[in-house]
Structures are given as structure tokens and as C-alpha cells.
C-alpha positions as CSV (number, residue, x, y, z in Angstrom):
1,M,0.0,0.0,0.0
2,R,3.1,2.3,-0.2
3,W,1.8,3.7,-3.5
4,L,-1.0,5.4,-1.5
5,R,1.6,7.6,0.0
6,S,2.8,8.9,-3.3
7,S,2.4,12.6,-3.9
8,L,1.3,11.8,-7.5
9,V,-1.6,9.6,-6.3
10,T,-2.6,12.2,-3.6
11,T,-2.5,15.0,-6.2
12,Y,-4.5,13.0,-8.7
13,V,-7.1,12.0,-6.1
14,F,-7.4,15.7,-5.2
15,V,-7.9,16.7,-8.8
16,V,-10.6,14.0,-9.1
17,A,-12.5,15.3,-6.0
18,L,-12.2,18.9,-7.1
19,N,-13.6,18.3,-10.5
20,I,-16.4,16.2,-9.1
21,N,-17.4,19.3,-7.3
22,M,-16.9,21.5,-10.3
23,A,-18.9,19.4,-12.7
24,G,-21.6,18.7,-10.1
25,F,-22.3,22.4,-10.0
26,Y,-22.6,22.6,-13.8
27,A,-25.3,20.0,-13.7
28,L,-27.1,21.6,-10.7
29,A,-26.8,25.3,-11.8
30,P,-30.3,25.3,-13.3
31,T,-31.7,23.6,-10.2
32,F,-30.0,26.2,-8.0
33,K,-31.5,28.9,-10.2
34,D,-35.0,27.5,-9.8
35,D,-34.8,26.6,-6.1
36,L,-33.3,29.9,-5.0
37,G,-35.2,32.1,-7.5
38,L,-32.1,33.4,-9.2
39,S,-32.2,35.6,-12.3
40,G,-30.2,34.8,-15.4
41,T,-27.7,37.6,-14.5
42,Q,-27.2,36.1,-11.0
43,R,-26.6,32.7,-12.5
44,D,-23.9,34.2,-14.8
45,V,-22.3,36.0,-11.8
46,L,-22.0,32.7,-10.0
47,F,-19.8,31.4,-12.8
48,A,-18.0,34.7,-13.4
49,G,-17.5,35.5,-9.7
50,S,-15.6,32.2,-9.1
51,G,-13.5,33.0,-12.2
52,L,-12.7,36.4,-10.9
53,A,-11.5,34.9,-7.6
54,M,-9.3,32.5,-9.5
55,L,-7.9,35.5,-11.4
56,L,-7.1,37.5,-8.3
57,A,-5.6,34.6,-6.4
58,A,-3.4,33.3,-9.3
59,L,-0.4,35.6,-8.6
60,P,0.0,35.2,-4.8
61,T,-0.8,31.5,-4.9
62,G,1.9,30.8,-7.5
63,S,4.4,32.6,-5.4
64,L,3.4,30.8,-2.2
65,S,3.8,27.5,-4.0
66,D,7.4,28.4,-5.1
67,R,8.4,29.8,-1.8
68,F,6.7,27.7,0.9
69,G,6.2,24.4,-0.9
70,A,3.5,22.9,-3.2
71,R,2.5,20.3,-0.6
72,R,1.5,22.9,2.0
73,V,-0.4,25.0,-0.6
74,S,-2.2,21.9,-1.8
75,M,-3.3,20.9,1.7
76,V,-4.8,24.3,2.3
77,A,-6.6,24.0,-1.0
78,M,-8.0,20.6,0.1
79,W,-9.4,22.2,3.3
80,L,-11.0,24.9,1.2
81,L,-12.6,22.3,-1.1
82,V,-14.3,20.6,1.8
83,L,-15.5,24.0,3.1
84,S,-16.9,25.0,-0.3
85,A,-18.9,21.8,-0.6
86,V,-20.5,22.4,2.8
87,G,-21.2,26.0,1.8
88,H,-23.1,24.8,-1.3
89,A,-25.1,22.4,0.8
90,V,-26.3,25.1,3.2
91,A,-26.6,28.0,0.7
92,V,-30.0,29.7,1.1
93,D,-29.7,32.7,-1.3
94,F,-27.6,34.2,-4.0
95,W,-25.0,35.7,-1.7
96,S,-24.3,32.6,0.4
97,L,-24.0,30.5,-2.8
98,L,-21.7,33.1,-4.3
99,G,-19.5,32.9,-1.2
100,A,-19.3,29.1,-1.6
101,R,-18.4,29.5,-5.2
102,I,-15.5,31.9,-4.3
103,V,-14.2,29.4,-1.7
104,F,-14.3,26.7,-4.4
105,A,-12.4,29.0,-6.7
106,L,-9.6,29.5,-4.1
107,A,-9.4,25.7,-3.7
108,F,-9.2,25.3,-7.5
109,T,-6.4,27.9,-7.7
110,G,-4.4,26.2,-5.0
111,M,-4.7,22.9,-6.8
112,L,-3.7,24.1,-10.2
113,T,-0.8,26.3,-9.2
114,A,0.6,23.8,-6.7
115,S,-0.1,20.5,-8.4
116,M,2.2,21.0,-11.4
117,A,5.1,22.0,-9.1
118,W,4.4,19.1,-6.7
119,L,4.3,16.6,-9.5
120,S,7.4,18.0,-11.2
121,D,9.4,17.8,-8.0
122,S,8.2,14.2,-7.4
123,V,9.5,12.7,-10.7
124,D,12.6,12.6,-12.9
125,V,12.8,15.2,-15.7
126,V,12.1,12.5,-18.3
127,H,8.7,11.7,-16.8
128,R,7.5,15.3,-16.1
129,A,5.4,15.7,-19.3
130,R,3.5,12.5,-18.5
131,A,3.2,13.3,-14.8
132,I,1.8,16.8,-15.4
133,G,-0.3,15.6,-18.3
134,G,-1.8,13.0,-15.9
135,I,-3.7,15.9,-14.2
136,M,-6.0,15.9,-17.2
137,P,-7.5,12.3,-17.1
138,S,-7.7,12.8,-13.3
139,A,-9.7,15.9,-13.9
140,A,-11.8,14.2,-16.5
141,T,-12.6,11.4,-14.2
142,G,-14.1,13.9,-11.8
143,M,-15.9,15.6,-14.6
144,L,-17.3,12.2,-15.6
145,I,-18.5,11.3,-12.1
146,G,-19.7,14.7,-10.9
147,P,-22.6,15.6,-13.2
148,Y,-24.5,12.4,-13.0
149,L,-23.7,11.8,-9.3
150,A,-24.8,15.2,-8.3
151,G,-27.8,15.3,-10.6
152,A,-29.1,11.9,-9.6
153,L,-28.8,12.7,-5.9
154,A,-30.5,16.0,-6.3
155,D,-33.4,14.4,-8.3
156,A,-33.7,11.5,-5.8
157,S,-33.5,13.7,-2.7
158,S,-32.1,17.3,-2.6
159,I,-29.2,19.5,-3.4
160,E,-28.3,19.3,0.3
161,L,-27.7,15.5,0.1
162,A,-25.8,15.9,-3.2
163,Y,-23.3,18.3,-1.6
164,A,-23.1,16.3,1.6
165,V,-21.8,13.4,-0.5
166,L,-19.4,15.7,-2.4
167,A,-18.1,17.0,0.9
168,A,-17.4,13.4,2.1
169,I,-15.6,12.7,-1.2
170,S,-13.5,15.9,-0.8
171,L,-12.2,14.7,2.6
172,V,-10.5,11.7,1.0
173,P,-7.4,13.5,-0.5
174,L,-7.1,15.7,2.6
175,V,-6.8,12.6,4.8
176,Q,-4.4,11.0,2.4
177,S,-2.2,14.1,2.2
178,F,-1.0,13.7,5.8
179,W,0.9,10.5,4.8
180,T,2.6,11.9,1.7
181,P,6.3,12.6,1.8
182,R,7.7,16.1,2.2
183,I,9.7,17.5,-0.8
184,A,12.2,20.2,-0.4
185,T,11.4,23.5,-2.0
186,R,14.0,25.2,-4.2
187,P,14.4,28.9,-3.7
188,V,13.1,31.1,-6.5
189,G,14.8,34.4,-7.4
190,G,12.9,37.6,-8.4
191,T,9.5,38.9,-7.5
192,P,6.4,36.8,-8.5
193,L,5.4,39.4,-11.1
194,A,8.8,39.5,-12.6
195,Q,8.9,35.7,-12.8
196,M,5.5,35.6,-14.6
197,L,6.5,38.3,-17.0
198,R,9.7,36.5,-17.9
199,A,7.7,33.3,-18.4
200,L,5.1,35.1,-20.6
201,G,8.1,36.3,-22.8
202,Q,8.8,32.6,-23.6
203,P,6.9,31.9,-26.9
204,V,6.2,28.3,-25.8
205,V,4.7,29.5,-22.5
206,A,2.7,32.2,-24.3
207,A,1.2,29.7,-26.7
208,A,0.3,27.3,-23.8
209,V,-1.4,30.2,-21.9
210,I,-3.4,31.2,-25.0
211,L,-4.5,27.6,-25.7
212,N,-5.5,27.2,-22.1
213,F,-7.4,30.5,-22.0
214,L,-9.4,29.5,-25.2
215,G,-10.0,26.0,-23.9
216,I,-11.3,27.2,-20.5
217,G,-13.4,30.0,-22.0
218,I,-15.0,27.8,-24.6
219,D,-15.5,24.9,-22.2
220,V,-17.2,27.2,-19.6
221,A,-19.5,28.6,-22.3
222,I,-20.6,25.1,-23.3
223,N,-21.1,24.1,-19.7
224,L,-23.2,27.2,-19.1
225,L,-25.3,27.2,-22.3
226,V,-25.8,23.5,-23.1
227,P,-27.3,22.5,-19.7
228,Q,-29.7,25.4,-19.8
229,Q,-30.6,24.6,-23.4
230,L,-31.2,20.9,-22.4
231,D,-33.3,22.1,-19.5
232,D,-35.4,24.3,-21.8
233,N,-35.8,21.2,-24.0
234,G,-37.3,19.3,-21.1
235,L,-34.4,17.2,-19.8
236,G,-34.0,16.7,-16.0
237,A,-30.9,17.1,-13.9
238,A,-29.9,13.4,-14.2
239,A,-30.3,13.4,-18.0
240,R,-28.3,16.6,-18.3
241,G,-25.6,15.1,-16.0
242,A,-25.5,12.0,-18.1
243,I,-24.7,13.9,-21.2
244,L,-22.0,15.9,-19.5
245,S,-20.6,12.7,-18.1
246,G,-20.6,11.2,-21.6
247,G,-18.2,13.9,-22.6
248,G,-16.1,13.0,-19.6
249,V,-15.8,9.4,-20.7
250,V,-14.5,10.5,-24.1
251,F,-12.1,12.9,-22.3
252,V,-10.7,10.3,-20.0
253,L,-10.2,7.7,-22.7
254,T,-8.6,10.2,-25.1
255,A,-6.3,11.7,-22.4
256,L,-5.1,8.2,-21.3
257,L,-4.2,7.4,-24.9
258,L,-2.4,10.7,-25.3
259,L,-0.4,10.2,-22.1
260,R,1.2,7.1,-23.5
261,R,3.2,9.4,-25.8
262,A,3.2,12.5,-23.7
263,N,6.6,13.7,-24.8
264,G,5.6,13.2,-28.4
265,V,2.5,15.4,-28.3
266,V,3.6,18.2,-26.0
267,N,4.7,20.6,-28.6
268,L,3.6,23.6,-30.6
269,R,2.4,21.7,-33.6
270,T,0.0,19.7,-31.5
271,A,-1.1,22.8,-29.8
272,A,-2.0,24.3,-33.2
273,L,-4.0,21.1,-34.1
274,A,-5.8,21.2,-30.7
275,A,-6.9,24.8,-31.2
276,T,-8.2,24.1,-34.7
277,L,-10.1,21.0,-33.7
278,M,-11.6,23.0,-30.8
279,G,-13.1,25.4,-33.3
280,L,-14.4,22.6,-35.5
281,V,-16.1,20.7,-32.7
282,L,-18.4,23.7,-32.0
283,I,-20.1,23.2,-35.4
284,P,-22.8,20.8,-34.1
285,L,-23.7,23.2,-31.3
286,A,-23.9,26.1,-33.8
287,V,-26.1,24.1,-36.2
288,S,-29.2,23.5,-34.0
289,E,-30.5,24.0,-30.5
290,A,-32.3,20.6,-30.6
291,T,-31.3,18.0,-28.0
292,V,-29.4,15.6,-30.3
293,P,-26.9,18.0,-31.8
294,Q,-26.4,19.7,-28.4
295,A,-25.7,16.3,-26.8
296,V,-23.5,15.1,-29.7
297,G,-21.4,18.3,-29.7
298,T,-21.0,18.2,-25.9
299,I,-19.9,14.5,-25.8
300,V,-17.6,14.7,-28.8
301,R,-15.9,17.8,-27.5
302,G,-14.5,15.6,-24.6
303,G,-11.9,14.1,-27.0
304,I,-10.8,17.5,-28.4
305,F,-10.6,19.2,-25.0
306,A,-8.5,16.2,-23.7
307,L,-6.0,17.1,-26.4
308,V,-6.2,20.8,-25.5
309,F,-5.4,20.4,-21.8
310,V,-3.1,17.4,-22.0
311,V,-0.9,19.6,-24.2
312,S,-1.3,23.1,-22.7
313,Y,-0.4,22.4,-19.0
314,P,2.8,20.4,-19.6
315,L,3.7,22.8,-22.5
316,G,3.6,25.8,-20.2
317,A,5.4,24.1,-17.3
318,L,8.2,22.6,-19.4
319,G,8.5,25.8,-21.5
320,A,9.2,27.7,-18.3
321,L,11.7,25.1,-17.1
322,A,13.5,25.3,-20.5
323,G,13.8,29.0,-20.0
324,G,15.4,28.6,-16.5
325,L,12.2,29.6,-14.7
326,A,10.2,28.0,-11.8
327,I,7.1,26.1,-12.7
328,G,5.2,28.3,-10.3
329,A,5.7,31.2,-12.7
330,S,4.1,29.3,-15.5
331,A,1.4,27.9,-13.2
332,G,0.5,31.4,-12.1
333,L,0.1,32.4,-15.8
334,M,-2.0,29.3,-16.5
335,M,-4.1,30.2,-13.5
336,L,-4.6,33.7,-14.8
337,A,-5.7,32.3,-18.1
338,T,-8.1,30.0,-16.3
339,G,-9.4,32.8,-14.2
340,L,-9.9,35.0,-17.2
341,G,-11.6,32.2,-19.1
342,N,-13.9,31.5,-16.1
343,T,-14.7,35.2,-15.7
344,I,-15.1,36.2,-19.4
345,G,-16.7,33.0,-20.5
346,P,-19.9,33.2,-18.5
347,I,-20.4,36.9,-19.1
348,T,-19.9,36.7,-22.8
349,A,-21.7,33.5,-23.2
350,G,-24.8,34.8,-21.4
351,R,-24.8,38.2,-23.0
352,I,-23.7,37.5,-26.5
353,A,-25.7,34.4,-26.9
354,D,-28.8,36.3,-25.8
355,G,-28.0,39.1,-28.3
356,I,-27.0,37.2,-31.4
357,G,-28.2,33.7,-30.7
358,S,-26.3,30.7,-29.3
359,G,-25.6,29.4,-32.8
360,A,-23.9,32.6,-34.0
361,F,-22.0,32.8,-30.7
362,Y,-20.6,29.2,-31.2
363,A,-19.6,30.1,-34.7
364,L,-17.7,33.2,-33.5
365,L,-15.8,31.1,-31.0
366,A,-15.0,28.6,-33.7
367,V,-13.4,31.3,-35.9
368,I,-11.3,32.6,-33.0
369,A,-10.1,29.1,-32.1
370,V,-9.1,28.4,-35.8
371,L,-7.2,31.7,-36.1
372,A,-5.3,30.9,-32.9
373,G,-4.5,27.5,-34.3
374,A,-3.1,29.1,-37.4
375,W,-0.9,31.4,-35.3
376,M,0.5,28.5,-33.3
377,A,1.2,26.5,-36.5
378,W,3.2,29.6,-37.8
379,L,5.0,29.8,-34.4
380,S,5.9,26.1,-34.4
381,R,8.0,26.6,-37.6
382,R,10.1,29.3,-35.9
383,V,10.6,28.0,-32.4
384,S,12.4,24.9,-31.5
385,F,11.1,23.1,-28.4
386,R,11.1,19.5,-27.2
387,P,10.5,18.0,-23.8
388,A,13.0,15.5,-22.4
389,D,13.2,12.3,-24.5
390,E,11.1,9.4,-23.5
391,G,12.7,7.0,-21.0
């Protein structure tokens, strides 16, 4: 049972638990809206508010991870995850629910900024791309379980029961973390802001940040608009959760396949392909608001977004290391991109989709993603980058 003490296993279990909570909220957002009598604007703020909290916390959390140790930051984030699940369970109005969402955002920020550094310090350089990329199938496993579990519990009983179960699940990595080994933290020179600006000046890191921002923003838009559309089409919380979980199955399987050749796919050419495919997968959603194309697009996108995130996170981390920087600098930038995507995504999705229609909005996103892919393809011909050779 010594493998249970591995920091890799503890981090992956934490990522699973965190994404169960994240995806559970996606499935239950329409139910919260109905039960608490929220407006459409308030619903959007619940998504955007958590994204803003991620954005504001990215810089200090990345610095804390580099200076005080990724393990300590991760353990604090685990406590916050449990607290956020309890907060969702007892929320009685918009403000209490928003508070729970902000606590969840802080837990998410701690996980993302610390986990890459913790994993990187736990393995040899030759295995870093695979170890960091392993965050993605772990996240997808949580995204697979969360929507259906939370939706089914809410349909069978109540939101309170759903989040009581999620709180219990969130305790697992916290308990496990007390038995993981301590890893020495290397000192980092320069201020956090200077480190992040230097990292952003690396073309590889910049491409990874842009890919991550587009992936998060488009994913959030889909997770906001599709469940609401399915709800309007008459589907219950369990059915909505099953569709989102279907996308999670595709994500997990694709991510696991990609991880077998992690060092071969973590490059700018694959980043360009991922951005282009991300645009193309939006076509079914743009074509029709009927249940079948909405469900098909949501499920199929799982494979494309697996490629996006399996590439973007290791690409940013390894690009920073190649430039002589700490992973925390790259992680902070990725967290900023995540925060921006989670802030801008809900606001633009709700407002623009209401103004021009969801189909036109998806088409606009598709064009932006394809143009980003073209830029990354151009960049790949001018920048040489390879992670460590496979061992």
C-alpha cells in the first residue's frame, strides 16, 4: 500500500475530487437557479465570480507554491474544497451561494498552481510531461462522475444531500495528504510578477497560456449554455448530468491514450492542431438547439478538449523550465488564463448568446479558435522546443 503515500496519487485524487465538485455544480446550476429564485444575471455571476476569484488569487498562490512548498499550498486547498462543498449544501440565497463559489475558486487555484510543481518535483525530468499531463485524465474522471452523481442525488432527494456526499468525497485526498512525503522547495529568485512576465516572454509558454485560455473559456461557455438549453428542451438534472458525463468518458479515454506518448504530443504543432479542432467541434452546437446536436457536440468535445489540456499544461510548465524559470511562474500564468476564461466565458456566453443567438456565438468562438491554431502553427516553424526524450 506504499503507493497510496505517493504525492502523485494524492494529487490525482485531489484533482478528481475537485472536478467532481466543479462538474456537479454545472449540472445543478439550473436547479439552484429554480430553487433559489435566481435571475439569469445572478446565474452568470455565480460562474463569473468564481472565475474572478481565480484570477485575483493566481499571482499570490503561484508565489506561495514556489516559496513555501507545493505540498503545503495543496493541503490548504484541500481544506477549502471541503468547506466549499459544505457551503453549497447550506446556501439559502444568491450571496451565500456566491460565497461558496468563491471558496471553491480558491481551492481550484491552489490545486492548479501547486499540483504542477508538486508533480514536477516528485519525478525525474524524463517523466515530467507525463506526470503533469496526468492531471487531465484525473480531472476528466471527476468531470465524468460529478454531473451524473450530483444530478441523480438532487433528483432523488435534494441539493443538500448531493453536496453532503461531495463534501465526504472531498475529505479523501485531505486525509491521504497527511501521509505523503515532504519534498524540499527550491528557492526562487525575483518577484512573482517578474517571474511571470519572464515566463510570458517565452513563446512556448505564451502559446500554452493562450491555448489554455481559449479552452477554458469555450468549455465554460458550453457548460453554461448547453445544460440550460437541455433544461429548456425538457431534460431533467440526471439526464443533463449523463450527457456531460458522456463527454467526460470520451475525455478520459482520449487523455489516457495521449499520455502514452506525452513527450511526443507536448509541442507547438499539436497545440495548433488542438486549437483548430476545438473550433471545428463547435459546429454541431452552432447548427441547432435541438437535443441531439447539443448532446453530440457536448460529448464529442470531450476528446478535443482532452488534447487541448493534455498539451497546454505540460507545455507551459516545461516551457518555463526550458527558460530557466520556476514552474510556479508558468502555473500562475495558466491560473490567470483559467481565471480570465472562467470570468469572461460566463459573461460573454450569457450576454452575446442572448443578443445574437447561441448558434452565432458558437460560430464566432469557432473562428477565434481556428485563427489561434493558425498562429500556433506559424510559431511552431520558428521556435524549437522538445521536452525530455522518453525514458
